[in-house]
C-alpha positions as CSV (number, residue, x, y, z in Angstrom):
1,M,-11.9,-13.9,-9.4
2,F,-11.5,-10.0,-8.8
3,I,-11.7,-7.7,-5.7
4,D,-13.0,-4.2,-6.3
5,T,-11.0,-2.5,-3.6
6,H,-12.7,0.9,-3.6
7,C,-16.2,1.8,-4.2
8,H,-19.2,3.9,-2.8
9,L,-22.3,1.5,-3.0
10,E,-24.1,3.6,-0.3
11,D,-24.4,6.3,-2.8
12,E,-27.9,7.4,-3.8
13,N,-27.0,6.6,-7.5
14,F,-27.5,3.0,-6.3
15,S,-30.5,3.3,-4.3
16,A,-32.8,1.9,-7.0
17,D,-30.8,-1.0,-8.1
18,R,-28.1,-2.1,-5.5
19,A,-29.2,-5.7,-5.7
20,D,-28.7,-5.9,-9.3
21,V,-25.5,-4.1,-9.3
22,L,-24.2,-6.7,-6.8
23,N,-25.7,-9.6,-9.1
24,R,-23.9,-8.1,-12.1
25,A,-20.7,-8.0,-9.9
26,R,-20.9,-11.6,-9.1
27,A,-21.6,-12.6,-12.8
28,A,-18.3,-10.7,-13.7
29,Q,-16.5,-12.8,-11.0
30,V,-16.0,-9.8,-8.5
31,E,-16.0,-11.8,-5.4
32,R,-15.6,-9.1,-2.9
33,I,-16.2,-5.3,-2.7
34,I,-14.8,-2.7,-0.2
35,N,-17.0,0.2,0.2
36,F,-15.5,3.3,1.8
37,G,-17.0,6.2,4.0
38,S,-16.4,9.8,3.5
39,T,-18.6,11.3,6.1
40,M,-19.8,10.0,9.7
41,H,-23.2,9.4,7.9
42,S,-21.7,7.4,4.9
43,S,-19.4,5.4,7.2
44,I,-22.5,4.3,9.1
45,A,-24.0,3.3,5.9
46,V,-21.2,1.3,4.5
47,A,-20.8,-0.4,7.8
48,E,-24.5,-1.4,7.6
49,L,-24.1,-2.8,4.1
50,A,-21.2,-4.9,5.0
51,E,-23.4,-6.4,7.7
52,N,-26.2,-7.0,5.2
53,Y,-24.1,-8.6,2.4
54,A,-21.5,-11.4,2.6
55,E,-19.3,-10.0,-0.3
56,L,-19.3,-6.3,1.2
57,Y,-16.6,-5.1,3.4
58,A,-16.1,-1.6,4.5
59,G,-13.8,1.4,5.6
60,V,-14.7,4.2,7.7
61,G,-13.4,7.7,7.8
62,I,-13.6,11.4,7.0
63,H,-12.8,12.6,3.6
64,P,-10.6,15.7,3.4
65,E,-13.4,17.5,1.6
66,E,-15.7,16.7,4.4
67,I,-13.5,18.1,7.3
68,D,-16.8,20.0,8.7
69,D,-17.9,16.6,9.7
70,F,-14.9,16.0,12.0
71,D,-15.2,17.0,15.7
72,A,-13.5,16.1,19.1
73,A,-15.6,12.9,19.2
74,T,-15.2,11.8,15.7
75,C,-12.4,9.2,16.1
76,N,-14.3,7.7,19.1
77,R,-17.3,7.3,16.9
78,L,-15.2,5.8,14.0
79,A,-13.4,3.4,16.5
80,D,-16.9,2.0,17.6
81,L,-17.9,1.4,14.0
82,A,-14.4,-0.5,13.4
83,A,-15.2,-2.9,16.1
84,N,-17.2,-4.7,13.7
85,K,-15.0,-7.4,11.9
86,K,-16.2,-6.5,8.5
87,I,-14.7,-2.9,8.9
88,V,-11.2,-3.6,7.3
89,A,-9.7,-0.2,7.1
90,I,-9.7,3.5,7.9
91,G,-10.5,5.6,4.9
92,E,-11.2,7.3,2.9
93,I,-8.9,9.9,4.5
94,G,-6.1,12.2,3.1
95,L,-5.7,15.7,1.4
96,D,-7.5,17.3,-1.6
97,Y,-6.3,20.6,-2.6
98,H,-8.1,20.6,-6.0
99,W,-10.9,22.9,-4.8
100,E,-9.4,23.9,-1.6
101,K,-7.2,27.1,-2.1
102,D,-7.2,28.4,1.5
103,S,-4.0,27.8,3.3
104,E,-5.6,27.5,6.8
105,R,-8.2,25.0,5.5
106,R,-5.4,23.0,3.9
107,L,-3.8,22.8,7.5
108,I,-7.0,21.6,8.9
109,Q,-7.2,18.9,6.3
110,Q,-3.5,17.9,7.2
111,R,-4.3,17.8,11.0
112,I,-7.5,15.7,10.5
113,F,-5.5,13.4,8.2
114,I,-2.8,12.8,10.9
115,E,-5.3,12.2,13.6
116,Q,-7.0,9.4,11.6
117,L,-3.8,7.9,10.7
118,D,-3.2,7.7,14.5
119,L,-6.6,6.1,14.8
120,A,-5.7,3.5,12.3
121,R,-2.5,2.8,14.3
122,Q,-4.4,2.4,17.6
123,L,-6.9,0.0,15.8
124,K,-4.2,-1.9,13.8
125,L,-6.1,-1.2,10.7
126,P,-4.6,-0.3,7.2
127,V,-5.5,3.1,5.6
128,C,-6.9,4.1,2.4
129,V,-5.7,7.5,1.4
130,H,-7.1,10.2,-1.0
131,D,-4.7,12.4,-2.7
132,R,-5.7,14.9,-5.0
133,D,-3.4,17.8,-6.1
134,A,-1.6,17.4,-2.9
135,H,1.1,14.8,-3.7
136,A,4.0,16.6,-2.0
137,D,2.1,17.1,1.3
138,T,0.6,13.7,1.3
139,L,4.0,12.0,0.8
140,K,5.5,14.2,3.6
141,I,2.8,13.2,6.1
142,L,3.0,9.5,5.1
143,Q,6.9,9.6,5.5
144,A,6.6,11.3,9.0
145,E,3.3,9.7,10.3
146,A,2.8,6.6,8.7
147,R,6.0,4.5,8.5
148,D,4.6,1.9,10.9
149,L,1.2,1.7,8.9
150,R,0.1,-0.2,5.8
151,G,-2.2,1.3,3.2
152,V,-2.9,2.4,-0.4
153,L,-2.9,5.7,-2.3
154,H,-6.3,5.1,-3.8
155,C,-6.9,6.2,-7.4
156,Y,-3.3,7.0,-7.9
157,S,-2.7,10.1,-9.7
158,G,1.1,11.3,-8.7
159,S,4.2,11.0,-10.7
160,L,6.6,7.8,-10.9
161,E,8.9,9.5,-8.7
162,T,6.4,9.9,-6.0
163,A,5.1,6.3,-6.6
164,R,8.6,4.9,-6.0
165,E,8.7,6.9,-2.6
166,V,5.3,5.2,-1.8
167,W,6.6,1.7,-2.6
168,K,9.6,2.3,-0.3
169,L,7.1,2.6,2.4
170,G,5.6,-0.7,1.4
171,W,2.3,1.1,0.3
172,Y,0.1,0.0,-2.5
173,I,-1.2,2.1,-5.5
174,G,-4.8,1.6,-6.4
175,V,-5.6,1.7,-10.1
176,D,-8.9,2.9,-11.6
177,G,-10.7,3.7,-14.7
178,P,-8.5,6.6,-15.5
179,L,-6.0,3.9,-16.8
180,T,-8.2,3.4,-19.8
181,F,-8.4,7.0,-20.5
182,K,-6.6,8.4,-23.6
183,N,-5.4,11.2,-21.7
184,S,-3.8,9.0,-18.9
185,A,-0.3,10.3,-19.6
186,K,1.6,9.4,-16.4
187,L,-0.4,6.5,-15.1
188,P,0.6,3.8,-17.6
189,E,4.2,4.6,-16.8
190,V,3.6,4.2,-13.2
191,V,1.7,1.1,-13.8
192,K,4.4,-0.5,-15.9
193,A,7.0,0.1,-13.0
194,A,5.0,-1.0,-10.1
195,P,5.9,-3.9,-8.2
196,L,3.2,-6.6,-8.8
197,E,2.9,-7.1,-5.1
198,L,1.9,-3.4,-4.5
199,I,-0.9,-3.0,-7.1
200,L,-4.8,-3.0,-6.4
201,I,-7.7,-2.7,-8.7
202,E,-10.7,-0.4,-8.0
203,T,-13.6,1.3,-9.5
204,D,-14.4,4.3,-7.2
205,A,-18.1,3.7,-8.2
206,P,-20.2,5.5,-9.1
207,Y,-17.4,7.6,-10.3
208,L,-14.7,7.3,-12.8
209,A,-16.1,4.6,-15.1
210,P,-13.5,3.0,-17.3
211,V,-13.8,2.7,-21.2
212,P,-16.0,1.6,-22.7
213,Y,-18.3,2.8,-20.1
214,R,-16.8,6.2,-19.5
215,G,-19.5,8.9,-18.8
216,K,-21.8,6.3,-17.2
217,R,-22.3,5.4,-13.8
218,N,-19.5,3.2,-12.7
219,E,-20.2,-0.1,-10.8
220,P,-18.1,-2.8,-9.4
221,A,-18.3,-5.3,-12.4
222,Y,-16.4,-2.8,-14.4
223,V,-13.2,-3.5,-12.4
224,V,-12.7,-6.3,-14.8
225,E,-12.1,-3.4,-17.4
226,V,-9.4,-2.0,-15.3
227,A,-7.8,-5.4,-14.9
228,K,-7.8,-5.9,-18.7
229,K,-5.9,-2.6,-19.3
230,L,-3.6,-3.2,-16.5
231,A,-2.7,-6.6,-18.0
232,E,-2.3,-4.9,-21.7
233,V,-0.1,-2.1,-20.1
234,R,2.2,-4.6,-18.1
235,G,2.3,-7.3,-20.8
236,E,0.6,-9.9,-18.5
237,T,-2.4,-12.0,-18.9
238,L,-5.8,-11.1,-17.3
239,K,-5.5,-14.4,-15.2
240,E,-2.3,-13.2,-13.8
241,V,-3.4,-9.7,-13.0
242,A,-6.5,-11.3,-11.4
243,A,-4.4,-13.5,-9.2
244,Y,-1.9,-11.0,-7.8
245,T,-4.5,-8.2,-7.4
246,T,-6.6,-10.4,-5.5
247,A,-3.9,-11.8,-3.3
248,N,-2.7,-8.2,-2.6
249,A,-6.2,-7.2,-1.7
250,K,-6.5,-10.0,0.7
251,S,-3.1,-9.4,2.2
252,L,-3.7,-5.7,2.9
253,Y,-7.2,-5.9,4.1
254,R,-6.8,-9.4,5.9
255,L,-9.9,-10.8,3.8
């Protein structure tokens, strides 16, 4: 059995066939799926999906590219959503400098990231962190603000050196479709070195579909392709990868 620990089934890309997508996931032995919000609207949507489908769980939070969706009342609204037992994390939150070049806006991202880390601390929930082209600042904030929290760097794209600092905190890395890409230069090295107790598998559906589906809409059933590549890179069996990544997901998210 497998767990897709990060996707976005509330996305409009799934509006026409969400039930079929879930059926294909079940057929692929994907037993549980965690959807993550990125705005207040999508956080509400993933919470509703979790209520309606037994295998779905959710995380709520404001993505760094959506900081204009964050105001003084946001954390209270997220806390209200998180009162539902099927909300298992705060996320997806973090930093994204890929498109954001303005230094003041980056500082706002950092402030909102820290505020949501504090919310997770208050709610005693783990955290799902988005880090794109902001590895140094993300690690600095985690080391200063999140030593007493548990969490994952979703869709890990940093160096092995940064990963080792993340593992020292007891945090996980999330491995997605890019592991299957020919240009995934750093990721196989990171995956080989990762402690097996600190790895999760994800899809980030509808984005980042793995080979052989690259370029198509991603979906939770394809997490099995990530697991197959993980097994190949680490010299393990698919059964072994399924066992420890599922155990890790259950441990982090208290499933």
